[in-house]
C-alpha positions as CSV (number, residue, x, y, z in Angstrom):
1,M,-11.3,-2.2,-5.2
2,P,-9.7,-0.1,-7.9
3,F,-6.1,0.7,-7.5
4,T,-3.1,2.0,-9.5
5,L,0.5,0.7,-9.1
6,Y,3.6,2.5,-10.2
7,I,7.2,2.2,-9.1
8,P,9.8,3.3,-11.7
9,T,12.8,3.2,-9.3
10,Q,15.5,0.7,-10.2
11,V,16.3,-1.2,-7.0
12,V,19.8,-2.7,-6.6
13,F,19.8,-4.9,-3.5
14,G,22.8,-6.4,-1.7
15,Q,25.6,-5.1,-3.9
16,S,28.4,-3.1,-2.3
17,V,28.1,0.6,-2.9
18,R,31.9,1.0,-2.8
19,N,32.5,-1.6,-5.4
20,S,29.9,-0.6,-7.9
21,L,28.4,2.9,-7.5
22,A,31.3,4.9,-9.0
23,A,31.5,2.7,-12.1
24,W,27.7,2.9,-12.5
25,L,27.7,6.7,-12.4
26,R,30.6,6.8,-14.9
27,T,28.7,4.5,-17.3
28,A,25.6,6.8,-17.0
29,S,27.8,9.8,-17.7
30,K,26.9,11.4,-14.4
31,L,30.3,12.8,-13.4
32,C,29.3,16.0,-11.6
33,V,27.6,14.8,-8.4
34,L,26.1,16.4,-5.3
35,L,26.3,14.1,-2.3
36,V,23.6,14.9,0.3
37,S,24.1,13.5,3.8
38,D,24.0,14.6,7.5
39,P,26.9,16.0,9.5
40,F,27.3,12.9,11.7
41,L,27.1,10.1,9.2
42,I,29.5,11.8,6.7
43,E,32.3,11.6,9.4
44,L,32.2,7.8,9.6
45,P,35.2,6.1,7.9
46,W,33.1,4.1,5.4
47,A,31.2,7.2,4.4
48,R,34.4,9.1,3.8
49,Q,35.7,6.1,1.8
50,I,32.7,6.2,-0.5
51,C,33.4,9.9,-1.2
52,S,37.0,9.1,-1.9
53,D,36.1,6.3,-4.2
54,L,33.8,8.5,-6.2
55,E,36.4,11.2,-6.5
56,A,39.1,8.7,-7.5
57,S,36.8,7.3,-10.2
58,G,36.7,10.8,-11.9
59,C,33.5,12.2,-10.4
60,R,33.5,15.8,-9.5
61,L,32.0,15.6,-6.0
62,T,30.5,18.3,-3.9
63,Q,29.0,17.6,-0.5
64,Y,26.0,19.1,1.2
65,T,25.9,17.6,4.7
66,R,23.8,19.9,6.8
67,V,20.5,17.9,6.7
68,S,18.9,17.5,10.2
69,S,16.7,14.7,11.5
70,N,13.6,16.9,10.7
71,P,14.7,18.8,7.5
72,D,13.2,22.1,6.8
73,V,12.7,24.4,3.8
74,Q,15.8,26.4,4.5
75,E,18.0,23.2,4.4
76,V,16.5,22.3,1.1
77,H,17.2,25.7,-0.4
78,Q,20.8,25.7,0.9
79,G,21.4,22.4,-0.8
80,L,19.6,23.6,-4.0
81,Q,21.9,26.7,-4.1
82,Q,25.0,24.5,-3.8
83,A,23.7,22.2,-6.5
84,R,23.0,25.0,-8.9
85,E,26.4,26.6,-8.3
86,E,28.2,23.4,-9.1
87,G,26.0,22.5,-12.1
88,V,25.4,19.0,-10.9
89,Q,24.2,16.2,-13.2
90,A,23.2,13.8,-10.4
91,I,22.4,13.7,-6.7
92,V,23.5,10.9,-4.4
93,A,21.5,10.8,-1.1
94,L,23.5,8.9,1.6
95,G,21.6,8.6,4.9
96,G,18.2,7.9,6.4
97,G,14.8,9.0,5.4
98,S,15.3,12.6,6.3
99,V,18.4,12.9,4.1
100,I,16.6,11.1,1.2
101,D,13.6,13.4,1.6
102,A,15.8,16.5,1.5
103,A,17.6,15.1,-1.6
104,K,14.3,14.5,-3.3
105,A,13.2,18.1,-2.7
106,I,16.5,19.4,-4.1
107,A,16.4,17.1,-7.1
108,M,12.8,18.2,-7.9
109,L,13.6,21.9,-7.6
110,L,16.6,21.6,-9.9
111,T,14.4,20.7,-12.8
112,N,11.1,22.4,-11.8
113,G,12.4,25.7,-10.3
114,D,10.8,28.2,-7.9
115,N,10.7,28.1,-4.1
116,Y,9.8,24.9,-2.3
117,T,7.1,26.7,-0.3
118,D,5.2,27.2,-3.6
119,Y,4.8,23.4,-3.9
120,L,3.9,23.1,-0.2
121,S,1.1,25.7,-0.6
122,G,-0.2,24.1,-3.8
123,N,0.5,27.2,-5.9
124,R,2.9,25.2,-8.0
125,R,2.8,21.6,-9.2
126,V,5.6,19.3,-10.2
127,Q,5.7,19.1,-14.0
128,R,9.2,17.7,-14.8
129,R,11.1,14.6,-13.8
130,S,13.5,15.3,-11.0
131,C,17.2,15.6,-11.5
132,F,18.9,12.1,-11.6
133,L,18.8,10.8,-8.0
134,V,20.5,7.8,-6.4
135,A,19.1,7.0,-2.9
136,I,21.4,5.0,-0.6
137,P,19.6,4.3,2.7
138,T,21.7,3.8,5.8
139,T,18.7,2.8,7.9
140,A,15.9,0.4,7.6
141,G,13.2,3.0,8.1
142,T,10.8,5.0,6.0
143,G,11.6,3.4,2.6
144,S,11.8,6.9,1.1
145,E,14.2,5.4,-1.4
146,V,11.3,3.9,-3.3
147,T,8.6,6.5,-2.8
148,R,7.3,9.5,-4.7
149,S,6.9,11.8,-1.6
150,C,9.1,13.9,0.7
151,S,8.1,15.4,4.1
152,I,9.8,18.7,4.8
153,L,9.1,21.1,7.7
154,D,7.9,24.6,6.8
155,S,9.0,26.6,9.8
156,A,7.3,29.8,8.5
157,S,3.8,28.2,8.7
158,A,4.8,25.7,11.5
159,T,3.7,22.6,9.7
160,Y,4.8,19.5,8.0
161,K,3.5,19.0,4.5
162,V,4.1,16.4,1.9
163,V,4.9,17.1,-1.7
164,S,4.2,14.1,-3.8
165,S,4.4,13.3,-7.5
166,P,5.3,10.3,-9.7
167,L,7.9,12.5,-11.2
168,M,9.8,12.5,-7.9
169,F,10.6,8.8,-7.5
170,P,14.4,8.3,-7.1
171,H,15.9,6.9,-10.3
172,M,17.8,4.3,-8.4
173,A,17.7,2.9,-4.8
174,W,21.0,1.2,-3.9
175,I,20.4,-1.1,-0.9
176,D,23.6,-2.1,0.8
177,P,22.7,-3.7,4.1
178,T,26.3,-3.5,5.3
179,L,25.9,0.3,5.6
180,T,23.5,-0.3,8.5
181,L,25.9,-2.4,10.6
182,S,27.2,0.6,12.5
183,L,23.7,2.0,13.3
184,P,23.4,2.3,17.1
185,P,20.7,0.4,18.9
186,S,18.5,3.4,19.6
187,L,18.3,4.3,15.9
188,T,17.9,0.7,14.9
189,A,14.8,0.5,17.2
190,A,13.4,3.9,16.2
191,T,13.8,3.4,12.4
192,G,12.7,-0.3,12.7
193,I,9.4,0.5,14.4
194,T,8.7,3.0,11.6
195,V,8.8,0.0,9.2
196,M,6.2,-1.8,11.2
197,I,4.0,1.3,11.5
198,Q,4.1,2.0,7.8
199,A,3.2,-1.6,6.8
200,L,0.5,-1.8,9.5
201,E,-1.2,1.4,8.5
202,A,-1.0,0.5,4.8
203,Y,-2.6,-2.9,5.6
204,L,-5.4,-1.3,7.6
205,A,-6.0,1.7,5.4
206,R,-9.2,2.4,3.6
207,R,-7.1,2.5,0.4
208,A,-5.5,-1.0,1.0
209,N,-5.6,-3.3,-2.0
210,P,-5.0,-7.0,-2.6
211,F,-1.7,-6.4,-4.4
212,V,-0.1,-4.6,-1.5
213,D,-1.6,-6.7,1.3
214,P,0.8,-9.6,1.2
215,L,3.8,-7.3,1.2
216,A,2.5,-5.3,4.1
217,I,1.9,-8.5,6.1
218,A,5.4,-9.8,5.1
219,A,6.9,-6.5,6.3
220,I,5.1,-6.7,9.7
221,Q,6.2,-10.3,10.2
222,T,9.8,-9.6,9.2
223,V,10.1,-6.7,11.6
224,W,8.6,-8.9,14.4
225,Q,11.1,-11.6,13.8
226,H,14.3,-9.7,12.8
227,L,14.3,-6.3,14.5
228,P,15.0,-7.8,17.9
229,R,17.9,-9.7,16.4
230,A,19.3,-6.5,14.7
231,L,18.9,-4.8,18.1
232,A,20.7,-7.5,20.0
233,D,23.6,-7.8,17.5
234,G,24.0,-4.9,15.2
235,H,26.4,-7.0,13.0
236,D,23.9,-9.7,12.4
237,I,23.9,-9.3,8.6
238,T,21.0,-11.6,8.1
239,A,18.8,-9.5,10.3
240,R,20.0,-6.3,8.7
241,Q,19.3,-7.6,5.3
242,A,15.8,-8.7,6.3
243,M,15.1,-5.3,7.8
244,M,16.2,-3.5,4.7
245,L,13.9,-5.6,2.6
246,A,11.0,-5.0,5.0
247,A,11.7,-1.3,4.8
248,L,11.4,-1.5,1.0
249,W,8.1,-3.3,1.2
250,A,6.7,-1.1,3.9
251,G,7.7,2.2,2.2
252,W,6.2,1.0,-1.1
253,C,3.0,-0.1,0.6
254,R,2.7,3.3,2.4
255,D,3.3,5.1,-0.9
256,Q,0.6,3.1,-2.6
257,C,-2.0,3.0,0.2
258,G,-1.3,6.0,2.4
259,G,-1.0,6.4,6.1
260,G,-3.6,6.7,8.9
261,L,-4.1,8.1,12.4
262,V,-0.5,7.3,13.6
263,D,0.8,9.2,10.6
264,A,-1.5,12.2,11.5
265,L,-0.7,12.2,15.2
266,S,3.0,12.2,14.5
267,V,2.9,15.6,12.8
268,P,2.5,17.8,15.9
269,L,4.9,15.6,17.9
270,R,7.6,16.0,15.3
271,L,6.9,19.6,14.6
272,H,6.7,21.0,18.2
273,L,8.6,18.4,20.3
274,R,11.1,17.6,17.4
275,L,10.7,13.9,18.0
276,H,12.1,11.3,15.6
277,S,9.2,9.9,13.5
278,G,9.8,6.5,15.0
279,I,9.6,7.8,18.5
280,A,6.4,9.7,17.7
281,G,4.9,6.6,16.1
282,A,5.8,4.3,19.0
283,L,4.1,6.7,21.5
284,T,0.8,6.6,19.5
285,L,0.6,3.2,17.9
286,P,-1.0,1.2,20.8
287,H,-3.6,3.8,21.3
288,V,-4.4,4.0,17.6
289,L,-4.7,0.3,17.4
290,R,-7.2,0.3,20.3
291,V,-9.3,2.8,18.4
292,N,-9.1,1.1,15.0
293,L,-9.3,-2.7,15.7
294,P,-13.1,-2.8,16.1
295,A,-13.4,-1.6,12.5
296,I,-11.1,-4.2,11.0
297,P,-12.7,-7.2,9.2
298,S,-12.1,-10.6,10.8
299,A,-10.0,-12.0,8.0
300,R,-7.6,-9.1,8.1
301,R,-7.3,-9.3,11.9
302,Q,-6.4,-12.9,11.7
303,H,-3.6,-12.2,9.3
304,L,-2.3,-9.5,11.5
305,S,-2.5,-11.7,14.6
306,N,-0.5,-14.4,12.8
307,A,2.2,-11.9,11.7
308,L,2.6,-11.0,15.4
309,G,2.8,-14.6,16.6
310,L,-0.7,-14.6,18.2
311,A,-3.6,-17.0,17.8
312,T,-6.0,-16.0,15.0
313,D,-8.8,-15.4,17.5
314,A,-6.7,-13.0,19.6
315,S,-8.8,-10.2,21.2
316,D,-8.4,-6.5,20.5
317,E,-6.6,-6.0,23.9
318,Q,-4.2,-8.9,23.3
319,L,-3.2,-7.3,20.0
320,V,-2.7,-3.9,21.6
321,E,-0.7,-5.4,24.5
322,R,1.4,-7.4,22.0
323,I,2.4,-4.2,20.2
324,A,3.0,-2.3,23.5
325,Q,5.2,-5.1,24.8
326,F,7.2,-5.1,21.5
327,I,7.7,-1.4,21.8
328,Q,8.9,-1.7,25.4
329,Y,11.2,-4.6,24.4
330,L,12.8,-2.3,21.8
331,G,13.5,0.3,24.5
332,L,11.2,2.8,22.9
333,P,8.8,5.0,25.0
334,L,5.1,4.5,25.5
335,R,4.7,7.7,27.5
336,L,6.1,11.2,27.0
337,K,7.4,11.2,30.6
338,D,9.8,8.4,29.5
339,L,11.6,11.1,27.4
340,D,13.7,14.0,28.5
341,T,11.1,16.4,27.0
342,A,9.3,19.2,28.8
343,V,5.7,19.1,27.7
344,I,3.8,21.1,30.2
345,D,3.8,24.3,28.2
346,Y,2.5,22.9,25.0
347,D,-1.1,23.5,23.8
348,W,-2.4,20.0,23.4
349,H,-5.8,21.3,22.2
350,R,-3.9,22.9,19.3
351,F,-2.0,19.7,18.7
352,A,-5.3,17.8,18.3
353,D,-6.5,20.4,15.8
354,E,-3.3,20.1,13.8
355,V,-3.9,16.3,13.7
356,M,-7.4,16.8,12.3
357,Q,-5.9,19.0,9.6
358,Q,-4.0,16.0,8.2
359,T,-7.0,15.2,6.1
360,E,-5.5,12.7,3.8
361,S,-4.3,10.4,6.6
362,I,-7.4,11.0,8.7
363,T,-9.8,10.1,5.9
364,N,-7.7,7.0,5.1
365,N,-7.9,5.7,8.6
366,P,-10.1,2.6,8.9
367,R,-12.3,4.1,11.5
368,A,-13.8,7.6,11.5
369,V,-11.8,9.9,13.8
370,S,-13.0,12.9,15.7
371,F,-11.2,15.8,17.4
372,E,-12.0,14.2,20.8
373,D,-10.4,10.9,19.7
374,C,-7.2,12.7,18.9
375,R,-7.3,14.8,22.1
376,G,-7.8,11.6,24.1
377,I,-4.8,9.8,22.5
378,L,-2.6,12.8,23.1
379,A,-3.8,13.0,26.7
380,A,-3.1,9.3,27.2
381,I,0.6,9.6,26.0
382,L,1.0,12.7,28.1
383,S,-0.4,11.3,31.3
384,G,0.9,7.7,30.8
C-alpha cells in the first residue's frame, strides 16, 4: 500500500481573523492584497469589517468579488487582470470552496503565466509556487483551503477539469468558525453533505491508505453527529467548530486519496444543471453506495457502519437507507423533481458519457463502473 503525503499549508484554527490577519500580513510584508470573494458574502457586515481592518492596518486592498458558485475561466482571468494591474503581493480568499478555487487559479497564474485553458488542456504545467495565498473558508465544505487542486468550469469546451499541483497549496488556511455562524440552513446542509461525501469516497477509494483512513472515518462520524446540530441552530459554535474541523480532514483525505463515482457523476449535473456540488452529491450518493458496497471489505464496512450509528453487521440496504434518511433530514433532494429544475430537454445519454470521461475518479472507484451503471443512476435520480 504505497502512498505519499504532503501538506505544506499552515493551518491556523480557531483564531479570530479580525484580530490577527492584518497583523500577520504586515509581519510577512504582504501589504498589497487582492481580496477574492463573492458578491453576496462581501456585503455582510462582518466581511466589510474585515476589509476595513485590513485597510486600517496599512494594507493596500483591492477587491475582486465576482466569483460565482460554479466559477469559470472568464472569472479567473478577470481576477487575474485586476491582480496584475494592482501589482499584488498576496491574495486573500474569503468565501466557500468556489471562491478559494478561483483564488488558487489566480494565484497560480500570477507566477506561472499564460491562459488558464492551457493548463486545463495539459499544454502547460505548473512550474512555480503560486503567489502567496491565504484561504479563509466561510463554509464547512470542500476543504479547498488545504488542497492542491482547483475545479474551474471551461465554458468553451463545456466541461469541468481540475488543475492540480503541489505548488498550488494555499500558504495559509485561516479557520475561524465564527465566520460560518451566519450561513443559512440550506447552504449549511449542502456544504455539510459535501464533507461527508469527500470523506466517504476517500475512505472507499482504491487509493485509500492507512494514514488517511482514521481521519476519513472521524470526518464521517463528525458530520453525522454535528451537522444536524449546526442545521438546527446556526449559532451552535461547538457544532460549527466540529464541522470546520471535519471539512479540513475530509478535504485533505480527498486530496490524498481522490474521489470516486459520486465525484464523477456530479460533473454533468454541475455543468449543465448548474447545481451546487453538495446538491449534486446528495442526489447521487445513495445510488453510488448501492453500487459500491458489495465491493467493500468487511472490516471497512464495519467502521463505516459504526460511524453512521449502525450495528457492525448492518446490511447494504440498511447503510443505503441510513444515508438517504440523513439526506432527507437535512432537507436535501434525493430526486431531481424535488428541485425547481427543468430536466426534460437534457441529453442524459451524453451526461453518462461525460461521467465516463472522468477517468481519474472512475478508475479510483472501489468497484468497476460501466456506462450503463452511470446511465442507470442518472435515470434513477431523474425518475425518482
